[in-house]
C-alpha positions in Angstrom: 0.5 0.2 0.1 1.3 3.5 -1.0 1.8 5.9 2.0 -0.6 8.4 2.8 0.3 12.0 2.1 2.7 13.3 4.5 3.4 16.9 5.7 5.1 18.8 8.2 3.4 19.8 11.4 2.6 23.6 10.8 1.3 26.2 13.5 -2.2 26.2 14.8 -4.6 28.7 12.0 -5.6 30.6 15.6 -2.5 31.6 16.7 -4.2 34.4 18.8 -7.1 33.1 20.2 -10.3 34.8 21.8 -10.0 33.5 25.8 -13.5 33.0 25.8 -12.8 29.1 25.5 -15.3 26.8 27.5 -14.2 24.0 30.1 -16.3 21.6 32.4 -16.6 23.0 35.4 -17.6 20.1 36.7 -14.6 17.5 35.1 -12.7 15.3 37.0 -9.3 17.8 35.1 -10.1 20.5 36.9 -9.6 19.9 40.6 -6.1 18.4 39.3 -5.7 21.4 37.1 -5.9 23.1 40.2 -4.1 20.9 42.6 -0.7 23.1 41.9 -2.4 26.4 43.7 -3.6 24.3 46.9 0.0 24.5 48.7 -0.4 28.2 48.3 -3.7 29.5 49.6 -2.6 33.0 50.3 -1.2 34.1 46.9 0.1 37.2 46.4 -3.0 40.1 45.8 -0.9 41.9 43.0 -0.8 38.8 40.9 -3.6 39.8 38.5 -2.2 37.7 35.8 -1.9 33.8 36.6 -2.1 31.4 34.1 -3.2 28.0 33.6 -2.9 26.2 30.2 -6.0 24.1 29.1 -7.0 21.9 25.2 -10.1 23.2 23.4 -11.0 21.4 20.3 -10.7 22.4 16.5 -14.1 22.3 15.3 -12.6 20.2 12.4 -14.9 17.0 12.7 -18.9 16.8 13.6 -19.1 13.6 12.6 -16.1 11.9 14.6 -14.3 12.8 18.2 -11.9 15.7 18.7 -8.5 14.3 18.0 -6.0 17.3 17.4 -7.2 19.7 21.1 -5.6 23.4 20.1 -4.0 24.2 23.7 -4.0 27.9 24.9 -3.4 29.8 28.0 -5.8 31.5 30.1 -5.4 34.4 32.2 -7.2 34.2 35.8 -7.3 36.3 38.2 -6.3 35.8 41.8 -8.0 36.9 44.7 -6.6 37.1 48.6 -8.2 34.5 50.7 -8.2 36.8 53.9 -11.6 37.4 55.7 -14.0 39.9 53.6 -15.4 41.0 57.1 -12.2 43.0 58.2 -12.0 44.2 54.2 -11.8 47.7 54.2 -13.8 49.9 51.6 -14.4 48.1 48.0 -11.8 49.9 46.2 -8.7 49.2 47.9 -8.7 45.5 48.5 -10.2 42.1 46.1 -12.9 40.7 47.6 -12.8 37.5 49.1 -16.3 35.3 48.5 -15.6 31.9 47.8 -12.5 29.8 48.4 -12.2 28.1 44.7 -12.8 31.7 42.9 -10.8 29.7 39.6 -13.8 27.1 39.5 -16.2 30.3 39.5 -14.3 32.0 36.7 -13.8 28.5 34.5 -18.1 28.6 35.5 -18.4 31.5 33.9 -16.3 30.8 30.8 -18.7 28.3 29.8 -21.1 30.7 30.0 -19.5 32.9 27.2 -16.6 35.3 29.7 -13.7 36.0 30.2 -12.0 34.8 33.7 -11.1 38.3 35.1 -12.1 41.2 32.3 -15.3 42.5 31.3 -16.7 41.6 27.9 -17.7 44.6 25.5 -21.2 44.0 25.9 -20.7 44.6 30.1 -18.4 47.8 29.1 -21.1 48.9 26.9 -23.9 48.3 29.2 -22.2 50.4 31.8 -21.7 48.1 33.9 -19.1 49.9 35.6 -18.2 53.6 36.3 -14.3 53.5 35.2 -13.1 50.4 33.7 -9.8 48.7 35.1 -8.0 48.4 38.7 -9.1 46.4 41.5 -13.0 47.6 41.5 -13.1 45.7 37.8 -11.6 42.3 39.4 -14.1 42.6 42.4 -16.8 43.4 39.9 -15.7 39.9 38.2 -15.1 37.6 40.9 -18.9 38.6 41.9 -20.3 37.5 38.7 -18.4 35.1 38.5 -19.8 33.9 41.7 -23.4 35.1 40.9 -23.1 32.9 37.5 -22.0 29.8 39.8 -24.1 29.8 42.3 -26.8 29.6 39.3 -25.6 27.1 37.7 -25.7 24.7 41.6 -29.3 24.4 40.7 -31.0 26.2 37.5 -34.4 25.2 38.1 -34.7 28.2 40.7 -34.9 32.1 40.5 -31.7 33.1 42.4 -32.2 36.4 44.0 -30.1 39.7 44.6 -30.8 38.6 48.7 -29.0 35.4 47.9 -25.7 37.6 48.0 -26.7 40.4 50.5 -25.4 38.1 54.1 -22.4 37.5 53.2 -21.2 40.3 50.4 -20.2 43.5 52.1 -22.5 46.4 52.2 -19.6 48.3 50.6 -19.9 45.9 47.3 -23.6 45.9 47.3 -23.1 48.6 44.2 -21.1 45.6 42.2 -23.5 43.2 43.0 -26.2 45.4 42.3 -24.7 46.4 37.9 -23.6 42.3 37.9 -26.9 40.7 38.9 -29.1 43.0 36.9 -27.1 42.5 34.0 -26.9 39.2 34.4 -30.8 38.7 34.3 -31.7 41.2 31.9 -28.8 40.1 29.0 -29.8 36.0 29.9 -27.3 35.1 31.2 -29.1 33.5 34.5 -32.8 32.9 35.2 -33.5 31.7 32.3 -35.3 28.9 30.6 -38.7 26.8 31.7 -38.1 25.9 35.0 -41.6 26.8 37.3 -39.8 29.3 39.2 -39.1 30.9 36.0 -42.3 30.8 34.7 -43.9 32.5 37.6 -41.8 35.6 36.6 -43.9 36.2 33.9 -46.0 39.2 34.9 -49.7 38.9 34.6 -50.4 42.0 33.0 -48.2 43.3 30.7 -46.5 46.9 31.5 -44.6 47.7 28.3 -45.1 48.0 24.3 -45.9 46.0 21.8 -43.4 43.9 19.8 -43.9 41.7 17.1 -41.7 38.4 16.7 -41.3 36.6 12.6 -40.3 33.4 13.2 -41.0 30.7 16.7 -37.8 28.7 16.0 -35.6 28.8 18.8 -34.2 32.2 18.7 -37.8 33.2 18.6 -39.2 31.4 21.6 -35.7 32.8 23.5 -36.3 36.3 23.0 -40.5 35.5 23.2 -40.0 34.6 26.5 -37.3 36.7 27.9 -39.2 39.9 26.8 -43.0 38.5 28.4 -40.8 38.3 31.5 -40.2 42.1 30.9 -43.6 42.8 30.8 -44.2 43.0 26.7 -46.6 42.4 25.0 -45.8 39.7 23.1 -47.2 38.7 19.2 -45.1 35.4 17.4 -46.0 35.0 13.8 -44.6 31.8 12.0 -45.6 30.6 8.8 -45.3 26.4 8.9 -48.0 25.1 10.8 -45.4 24.5 14.0 -42.7 26.0 16.4 -39.5 25.3 15.8 -38.0 26.4 12.8 -35.5 24.2 11.4 -35.4 22.0 14.7 -38.0 19.3 13.8 -38.7 16.3 15.6 -41.2 13.7 13.8 -42.6 10.8 15.3 -42.5 7.9 13.1 -44.6 4.7 14.1 -45.4 1.3 12.9 -47.4 -2.0 13.5 -46.6 -3.9 16.6 -46.5 -0.5 18.2 -42.6 0.4 16.8 -42.3 4.0 17.1 -39.2 6.5 17.4 -39.1 10.4 17.4 -36.5 11.0 14.8 -34.7 14.6 14.3 -34.6 15.7 10.8 -33.4 19.3 11.4 -31.3 20.6 14.3 -30.4 17.3 16.3 -26.9 17.3 18.1 -26.4 19.4 21.1 -22.5 20.2 19.9 -20.6 20.8 23.6 -22.9 20.7 27.0 -20.5 22.9 28.8 -22.6 26.3 29.6 -24.5 25.3 26.5 -28.1 27.2 27.0 -30.2 24.4 25.7 -28.6 21.7 28.1 -29.5 23.8 30.9 -33.1 23.9 29.6 -33.0 20.1 29.6 -31.8 19.8 32.9 -34.6 22.2 34.4 -37.4 19.5 32.1 -35.8 16.9 34.4 -34.3 15.1 31.2 -30.7 13.5 30.7 -28.3 14.0 28.0 -26.7 11.1 26.1 -23.4 11.2 25.0 -22.3 10.7 21.3 -19.8 7.7 21.7 -16.5 8.2 20.3 -16.8 4.7 18.3 -17.2 5.5 14.3 -16.5 2.8 12.4 -16.0 3.7 8.9 -17.1 1.3 5.6 -15.3 0.8 2.3 -17.4 1.2 -0.6 -17.8 -3.0 -0.5 -18.8 -2.5 3.0 -15.3 -4.0 4.1 -14.2 -2.3 7.1 -11.5 -0.1 6.9 -8.1 -0.9 7.8 -7.5 0.9 11.2 -3.9 1.6 10.8 -5.1 3.1 7.4 -7.9 4.8 9.1 -5.9 6.9 11.6 -2.5 7.7 8.6 -5.0 8.9 6.6 -6.8 11.3 9.7 -3.5 12.2 10.8 -2.5 13.8 6.7 -6.2 15.4 6.1 -5.6 17.1 9.3 -1.8 18.3 8.7 -3.4 19.2 5.5 -5.9 21.5 7.4 -2.7 23.0 8.8 -1.1 23.4 5.9 -4.1 25.2 4.5 -3.8 27.5 7.7 0.1 28.5 7.3 -1.0 29.6 3.6 -3.3 31.4 4.6 -0.9 33.4 6.8 1.5 33.4 4.1 -1.1 35.0 1.2 -2.4 38.1 4.0 -5.4 39.2 2.8 -5.3 37.6 -0.7 -6.8 34.4 1.4 -10.0 36.5 1.6 -10.7 35.2 -2.3 -9.3 31.9 -1.8 -11.6 29.2 -0.8 -10.7 26.1 1.1 -11.4 23.7 -0.9 -8.9 25.0 -4.1 -5.6 24.9 -1.2 -6.7 21.4 -0.5 -7.2 20.7 -3.7 -4.2 21.8 -4.5 -2.5 19.7 -1.7 -4.1 16.8 -2.8 -2.6 16.6 -6.3 0.4 16.9 -5.5 0.4 13.5 -3.1 -2.3 11.9 -5.7 -0.5 9.3 -7.1 1.6 8.3 -4.3 -1.7 7.1 -2.2 -3.9 3.5 -3.0 -7.9 4.3 -3.9 -8.5 3.2 -0.6 -6.7 5.7 1.0 -8.1 8.3 -1.7 -11.9 7.3 -1.0 -10.8 8.0 3.0 -9.9 11.2 2.3 -13.0 12.1 0.5 -14.9 11.0 3.4 -13.1 13.3 5.6 -13.8 16.0 3.2 -17.5 15.2 3.4 -17.3 15.4 7.0 -15.9 19.0 6.3 -18.8 19.6 4.4 -21.3 18.6 6.7 -19.1 20.4 10.1 -19.6 23.5 7.6 -23.0 22.9 6.1 -21.0 24.2 2.3 -19.0 22.9 -0.4 -15.5 23.3 0.0 -15.2 25.3 -3.1 -17.5 27.9 -1.4 -15.9 28.2 1.9 -13.5 30.9 2.3 -10.1 29.7 3.4 -9.5 32.8 5.4 -12.0 32.8 7.9 -14.4 29.2 7.3 -12.9 28.5 11.1 -13.1 31.6 12.4 -15.8 30.4 15.3 -13.3 27.9 17.2 -11.9 30.0 19.9 -15.4 30.6 20.8 -15.9 26.4 20.5 -18.8 25.2 22.9 -16.2 23.0 24.9 -17.9 19.2 26.3 -19.5 16.4 24.7 -21.3 16.3 21.7 -25.1 15.0 22.7 -28.6 13.6 21.9 -31.3 14.6 24.0 -33.5 11.7 24.2 -36.6 12.3 22.8 -35.8 14.3 20.5 -35.1 18.2 20.4 -38.8 18.4 20.2 -39.0 18.6 23.5 -37.2 21.8 24.3 -39.5 23.4 21.2 -42.6 22.5 23.5 -41.1 23.7 26.6 -40.6 26.8 24.8 -43.3 27.3 23.6 -45.4 26.8 26.9 -47.8 30.1 27.1 -46.2 31.6 24.1 -48.3 33.7 21.7 -47.6 32.1 18.6 -50.0 32.7 15.9 -49.1 29.9 12.9 -49.6 29.8 9.1 -49.4 33.7 9.3 -46.1 34.0 6.6 -45.0 37.6 6.8 -44.2 39.4 3.8 -43.8 42.9 4.4 -42.0 44.3 6.8 -42.6 48.5 7.8 -40.2 50.5 10.2 -39.9 53.8 11.1 -39.1 56.2 13.4 -43.1 55.6 15.1 -42.6 51.5 15.4 -43.1 49.4 12.9 -46.6 47.3 10.4 -45.3 42.8 9.9 -47.6 42.0 7.1 -48.9 38.3 6.6 -51.2 38.0 4.0 -53.6 40.7 4.5 -53.7 40.6 8.6 -51.1 43.5 9.3 -49.7 43.4 13.0 -48.3 47.3 14.5 -46.3 47.6 17.6 -43.4 49.3 18.9 -40.7 46.8 17.7 -40.0 43.9 15.5 -37.4 41.1 15.7 -36.8 39.4 12.5 -35.6 35.7 13.0 -35.8 33.7 9.7 -33.4 32.8 8.6 -30.7 33.2 5.9 -31.6 31.6 3.0 -34.7 33.5 3.8 -33.3 36.9 3.6 -31.4 36.0 0.6 -33.9 34.8 -1.7 -35.8 38.1 -0.6 -39.0 36.7 0.4 -39.6 39.5 3.2 -40.0 42.9 1.2 -38.3 45.4 3.9 -40.2 49.1 3.8 -37.5 51.6 3.6 -34.8 49.1 2.1 -32.5 47.5 4.7 -28.8 49.4 4.9 -27.0 48.4 1.6 -24.1 47.4 4.6 -26.7 44.9 5.8 -27.9 43.7 2.4 -24.0 43.3 1.3 -23.4 41.2 4.2 -26.2 38.8 3.9 -25.3 38.7 0.5 -21.5 37.5 1.5 -22.4 34.7 4.1 -23.2 31.2 2.5 -26.0 29.2 3.7 -25.5 25.4 2.7 -27.6 22.2 2.8 -27.8 18.9 5.0 -30.5 16.3 3.9 -31.2 13.1 5.4 -32.8 9.8 5.5 -34.7 8.6 8.5 -35.8 4.7 8.5 -37.8 3.1 10.9 -37.1 -0.5 11.6 -38.8 -3.5 12.8 -36.0 -4.2 15.2 -32.4 -3.2 15.5 -29.4 -5.0 13.4 -26.8 -2.7 14.2 -24.3 -2.8 16.7 -25.5 -1.1 19.8 -22.1 0.2 21.0 -22.1 2.8 18.6 -23.8 6.1 17.7 -22.4 6.4 14.2 -20.6 4.8 11.5 -19.3 5.8 8.1 -19.2 4.9 4.7 -17.0 5.9 1.6 -17.9 6.5 -2.1 -15.4 6.1 -5.1 -17.5 8.5 -6.5 -15.5 12.6 -5.2 -19.3 13.7 -6.3 -20.8 11.8 -4.4 -18.8 11.8 -1.3 -21.5 13.0 0.5 -24.3 10.7 -0.2 -25.2 9.0 2.7 -21.7 9.0 4.0 -22.0 8.4 7.6 -25.1 7.3 9.7 -26.6 8.1 13.2 -28.4 5.5 15.9 -30.9 7.3 17.1 -31.9 3.5 19.1 -30.5 4.6 22.1 -33.0 7.4 22.1 -35.4 7.6 19.9 -37.4 5.1 21.4 -36.6 2.8 18.6 -35.1 1.2 15.7 -34.0 4.5 14.0 -30.9 5.0 11.6 -30.6 8.2 9.9 -28.4 8.2 7.3 -27.1 12.1 6.2 -26.7 13.8 2.7 -24.0 16.8 2.6 -21.7 18.6 0.3 -22.9 18.7 -3.3 -24.6 15.6 -3.3 -27.2 17.2 -0.4 -28.1 19.4 -3.5 -28.6 16.7 -5.8 -30.8 15.0 -3.6 -33.7 17.8 -3.3 -34.4 16.2 -6.7 -33.4 12.6 -6.5 -36.9 10.9 -5.9 -37.8 9.4 -1.7 -37.6 5.9 -3.6 -34.6 6.1 -5.1 -32.5 7.5 -2.1 -34.2 4.1 0.5 -33.3 1.8 -2.1 -29.4 3.0 -2.7 -29.2 3.4 1.2 -30.4 -0.5 1.7 -27.9 -1.4 -0.7 -25.4 0.3 1.6 -26.7 -1.6 4.5 -26.7 -4.5 2.8 -23.4 -4.8 1.6 -21.6 -3.7 5.1 -24.1 -6.3 7.4 -24.8 -9.5 5.3 -21.3 -10.3 4.6 -21.3 -10.8 8.7 -24.2 -13.3 8.1 -27.5 -10.7 9.1 -30.8 -9.7 7.5 -31.2 -6.4 6.9 -35.0 -5.9 6.8 -36.8 -3.5 4.6 -37.9 -0.2 7.1 -41.0 0.2 8.4 -41.3 4.2 7.2 -38.8 6.3 5.4 -38.7 9.9 6.0 -36.7 12.3 3.1 -35.9 15.7 4.0 -36.1 18.4 1.3 -34.4 21.9 3.4 -33.2 23.6 0.1 -36.5 23.5 -1.1 -38.6 24.2 2.2 -39.9 28.2 1.6 -39.5 28.5 5.4 -35.6 28.3 5.0 -34.1 27.4 1.4 -31.2 25.6 3.5 -29.7 24.7 6.7 -27.7 26.7 8.1 -24.4 29.2 7.9 -21.2 29.7 6.6 -18.5 31.9 6.3 -18.3 31.8 1.9 -15.4 33.3 -0.1 -15.2 37.3 0.4 -17.3 36.8 3.5 -15.7 36.5 7.3 -17.0 36.8 10.9 -17.8 40.3 10.8 -20.7 39.5 8.5 -22.5 38.0 11.4 -21.9 41.1 13.5 -23.6 43.1 10.8 -26.8 41.1 10.4 -27.3 41.4 13.8 -27.6 44.9 13.6 -30.5 46.6 14.5 -32.2 48.9 12.0 -34.9 52.6 11.9 -33.0 53.8 15.1 -33.9 50.5 17.7 -37.3 49.4 15.6 -36.0 46.3 13.5 -33.6 43.9 15.3 -32.1 40.8 14.0 -31.7 37.5 15.7 -30.9 33.3 14.7 -27.8 31.9 14.3 -26.5 33.7 11.5 -26.0 36.5 13.7 -24.3 35.2 16.0 -20.1 35.5 15.0 -19.7 33.0 17.8 -22.1 29.9 18.1 -23.1 30.0 14.0 -24.6 27.3 12.7 -25.9 25.7 16.4 -29.3 25.5 18.0 -27.5 27.3 21.0 -26.0 30.0 18.5 -29.8 30.4 17.9 -31.1 30.5 21.6 -28.5 32.7 22.5 -29.5 35.3 19.8 -33.0 35.8 20.7 -32.0 36.0 24.7 -29.5 38.5 23.3 -31.8 40.5 20.9 -34.6 40.9 24.0 -32.1 42.9 26.0 -31.6 44.9 22.9 -35.0 45.5 22.7 -35.8 46.3 26.2 -32.6 48.3 26.3 -34.1 50.7 22.9 -37.3 51.3 24.6 -35.8 52.4 28.2 -34.0 55.0 26.2 -37.7 56.1 24.4 -39.7 56.2 27.5 -36.6 58.2 29.1 -36.9 60.3 26.1 -40.3 60.6 26.2 -40.1 62.1 29.9 -37.4 64.3 28.6 -39.6 65.6 25.7 -42.1 66.4 27.9 -39.9 69.1 30.1 -38.0 70.3 27.2 -37.1 73.5 29.0 -35.4 71.3 32.0 -33.3 69.5 29.5 -31.9 73.0 28.4 -31.3 74.5 31.7 -29.6 71.1 32.6 -26.7 71.8 30.0 -27.3 75.2 31.2 -26.4 74.7 34.1 -23.1 72.2 33.6 -22.1 75.6 31.6 -22.1 77.9 34.5 -20.9 74.9 36.6 -17.4 75.1 34.8 -17.4 78.5 34.7 -15.7 78.3 38.2 -14.3 74.3 38.0 -12.5 73.1 40.8 -9.4 72.1 39.1 -7.6 73.8 35.7 -5.2 72.4 34.0 -4.3 73.7 30.1 -7.2 72.5 27.8 -8.6 70.7 31.0 -10.8 71.8 33.1 -12.5 69.5 36.0 -15.6 69.8 38.7 -16.4 67.1 41.5 -17.9 67.6 45.1 -15.9 68.8 48.3 -17.6 67.8 50.7 -16.6 64.3 49.9 -12.4 63.6 49.6 -12.9 60.0 48.5 -10.4 59.8 45.3 -12.7 57.5 44.2 -15.4 59.2 43.9 -16.4 60.7 40.3 -15.9 63.8 38.9 -16.7 65.8 35.3 -14.0 66.5 33.1 -14.3 68.9 30.2 -12.2 69.5 27.1 -12.0 72.2 25.2 -10.8 72.7 22.0 -10.0 76.3 20.2 -8.6 77.9 17.1 -9.0 74.3 15.5 -8.2 75.2 11.8 -4.6 76.0 12.5 -3.6 74.1 15.4 -5.7 71.1 14.4 -3.4 70.9 11.2 -0.4 71.4 13.2 -0.7 68.8 15.7 -2.2 66.5 13.2 1.9 66.8 11.9 3.3 66.7 15.1 1.7 63.7 17.0 2.0 60.7 14.1 3.3 58.6 17.1 -0.5 59.4 19.1 -3.3 57.1 18.6 -5.6 60.2 19.4 -4.2 61.6 16.3 -7.3 60.1 15.7 -9.5 62.3 17.7 -8.4 65.4 16.1 -9.3 63.8 13.0 -12.4 63.1 13.2 -13.5 66.4 15.4 -11.6 68.6 12.7 -15.0 69.0 10.4 -16.4 70.0 14.1 -13.6 72.3 14.4 -14.1 74.3 11.4 -17.1 75.2 11.6 -17.1 76.3 16.0 -14.8 78.5 17.1 -14.9 76.1 20.8 -15.8 73.2 21.2 -16.6 71.1 24.8 -16.3 67.2 25.0 -16.4 65.5 28.3 -16.2 62.1 30.4 -16.7 60.9 33.7 -13.4 60.0 35.6 -12.6 59.0 39.6 -11.0 62.4 41.4 -7.8 60.5 41.6 -7.5 60.2 37.8 -8.0 63.5 37.6 -5.1 64.3 39.9 -3.1 61.7 37.9 -3.9 62.9 35.0 -2.9 66.4 35.7 0.7 64.9 36.6 1.1 63.7 33.0 3.9 65.6 31.7 4.2 67.0 27.6 1.7 69.0 27.1 -2.2 68.5 26.2 -1.5 65.9 23.6 0.3 63.8 26.0 -2.4 64.0 28.2 -5.2 63.0 25.8 -2.7 60.2 25.4 -3.0 59.5 28.1 -6.9 59.2 28.2 -7.1 57.7 25.6 -3.9 54.8 26.0 -4.3 54.1 29.5 -8.0 54.9 30.5 -9.4 54.0 27.4 -12.4 56.6 27.6 -14.9 58.5 25.0 -14.9 62.0 24.7 -18.4 63.0 24.2 -21.2 65.8 24.0 -23.3 67.0 27.0 -26.0 64.4 26.1 -23.5 61.4 25.7 -22.5 61.6 29.4 -26.5 60.6 30.1 -27.6 59.7 33.5 -25.0 58.9 35.2 -23.4 62.3 35.0 -27.0 63.8 36.4 -26.3 63.3 40.2 -22.8 64.4 40.4 -24.2 67.6 39.1 -27.0 67.3 41.1 -24.4 66.8 44.3 -22.7 69.9 42.9 -25.2 72.4 42.7 -26.5 71.6 45.9 -23.0 72.3 47.4 -22.9 75.4 45.5 -25.5 76.8 46.7 -25.1 79.0 49.1 -22.0 80.2 47.5 -22.8 83.6 45.2 -23.5 82.5 41.3 -21.4 83.4 38.5 -24.5 84.1 36.2 -28.2 84.1 36.9 -30.6 81.6 36.4 -32.4 81.8 33.0 -35.6 82.2 34.1 -35.4 85.5 35.8 -37.9 85.9 39.2 -40.5 88.4 38.6 -39.9 91.9 38.8 -36.7 91.7 36.7 -36.0 94.4 34.0 -36.2 93.2 30.8 -32.8 95.5 30.3 -31.6 92.9 33.1 -32.8 90.0 31.2 -31.6 90.8 28.0 -27.9 91.5 29.6 -28.0 88.2 31.0 -29.0 86.7 27.9 -26.5 88.3 26.3 -23.7 86.6 29.0 -25.2 82.8 27.6 -24.3 83.4 24.1 -21.6 85.5 24.4 -18.7 84.1 27.4 -15.1 84.9 27.9 -12.7 82.2 26.9 -8.8 81.8 27.4 -6.9 81.0 24.0 -3.5 80.6 24.4 -1.1 80.3 21.3 2.1 77.7 22.1 5.3 78.1 19.5 4.4 74.2 19.3 1.0 74.5 18.1 -0.2 72.6 21.0 -4.3 73.6 21.8 -3.3 73.5 26.0 -3.8 76.3 28.0 -0.6 76.6 30.4 2.9 78.3 30.7 2.5 80.2 27.4 1.4 83.9 26.9 -2.2 84.6 27.3 -4.7 86.1 24.8 -8.2 87.1 25.8 -10.7 87.6 23.0 -14.2 87.6 22.7 -15.9 84.3 21.1 -19.2 83.4 20.5 -19.6 79.2 22.4 -21.6 76.9 21.8 -21.8 73.7 23.9 -22.4 71.4 21.0 -24.4 68.4 21.1 -22.5 65.4 20.0 -21.9 62.2 19.0 -19.8 59.8 20.9 -16.1 60.8 19.6 -14.0 57.9 20.5 -10.7 58.3 21.6 -8.5 55.8 19.7 -7.0 52.9 21.9 -7.2 49.5 23.2 -9.4 50.0 26.1 -12.6 52.4 24.9 -14.9 53.0 27.5 -17.5 54.9 26.9 -18.5 55.8 30.9 -21.9 57.6 30.6 -24.8 55.7 29.4 -26.0 56.0 26.1 
């Protein structure tokens, strides 16, 4: 036998994977991993970057066990072990809640959180007024503890009161923030447990929302929004819920029956999998898909085990070689397919392998096409495996009785209108209209959860048309196909000690035709086999007569088992799927096609219409595409986003009802800054002086002036600083305004540290960017977080003689005085300083006074470039 192709092993195609990897918090390996630390129960509190190494399987093989795990390192914060009762204020030391914080950090990892830092979503939600430092460490420890506490018993509703008895009071603000975030975003207290269902209010208190599609994404969002108090209506085109998750009851004579999952069937990774949690709430036990997967040749002979291992090893090395190739190609690899790269390598060694080895190699290609629901010739070489770092670790499992159990539980008490095929969605600033047939459903917001295939077909007309950015993303992403043949037999004739077995083909164009069989006899309630059809064969299968398909499957089974003396009976009932022809999906699940990237998943997830129309589904989640749990999680994500936008509109309505209050608030801030507590360069700061706590918040204002000349000069000088982008972003504003004010929230200590930065205002801006990672925003961008600070400063200064009179003069004040006051509001004295080096700073250089017109602009958020951007205000 000729040797299989050999390649030198190359580096991991993702040398810098995302740290959000998923590990088993209950596995035997974790105590072993932590055993090294047990001898040092009191680590140094300054040690905030301890590292543990874990293995995470590469997402290459959906049908067989993962044999080539990728290993990378996990940063983990180590708190001290001193009693929490002796704590000084929360900002000074690290809280100790549990003796095993590492274990809780691992559990948080399974929920999608970094072990000791914040997610971008948490930063966007302003869970902390200031990012970084020990306060962030304490927040993450509390957050991880809350997640771990709920995971102990997912059938209970974990309340905030649970933690009040043992978390010291000075940490309660962090507790409030972490708990509220986790609940509102569906990381805890979700699912179908009785204690959670009881939390759905009997009366709605919030606006109406329309959800298009009763798949896992739509059902997850519906239940969450109902618990938030929204009036929910779900429109489903089919006669059933579940979408691409469909469990069909198959039955025949002699009481033989089985539950066949014709759509999504395997829970791919059970660690942190929310559907696994729902299964636990239902009292179900998952069945691990066993690793044993024998392969059979074209004629039915078993594949030689040594040949199997050799070819599989060569195949994996070829994938590594393709990964190395894309690194060398750089951006060019975006326009190259994975299939083209593999075909090139395969041609080089084609003459060096036997026919059996070549057929076996093609089987692995078919399995890869199954894992991605796409032809290798269509998959992006650059990004086909972009979700590998987020692979939800743990076993692949079946749910006994089928995933329809999950769907049935999730639909309980959810108002679903079936056979409502939506063809038009109108959205505007006033709300949405969803049209199904001749019926019009109106709401405050709509959530579209239809599959990517439906969006690609243009089955739904959006008015106005979706943004071009989203249309391009829909076009770029791939949407593949997987079909199945389910067969119920009168009895089991195959081995019961395996869950899968495979069959080789000698025709490369048919390599995916019935290449893998799933045995459901142990979980379906009867003797059920399901044959998979992937790749090019899946598309041809759409037009294959069902009788021909069943005949072909039986030929394969007889070729395998009759030489063993085992009779293969005729099936009692068979079902052939046609997902590609289904008008409610037009395919199976998404993939990253040539020209696309993981960014396109994020683009599909973006809402449109100023927070009126939202999108969910497996094709909207960058981390977990093409999975059932990805669809479910996207529904929870969008429920949180919809609630957030609804709250914003509610607050805006209150502000609109009292416009004078909003105007006077902006005026008040301008008045307070006429007597800043600290002033240095172009920076001025106000804060309450009664409390000297250095961690209390302060409002920082940065003033830009004489921009045309200075911005040009600074841009030349600032090539080495990342805050150059700030000047470029603001330049258009500078050209129209003589002075510009932008703000942010800092602590008093951060202000003092900023003042000590040497090198002028450019270095201070660089410090804000690189060290503190903040956004400078307009007055409105400060949000409600700054209101309490403004109120406290106003109250403290109440007894001072005001610099200017209120905009609302007392009765009896002359019109002349009123006019003078208004004039002073518009014409304010500003200090403008020119420095010889072109800096915008006001400081040691010669000062010139002049009258300039001031406008306290309301700006969109202007981001200071930096690796750790942080919006310290509510949007």
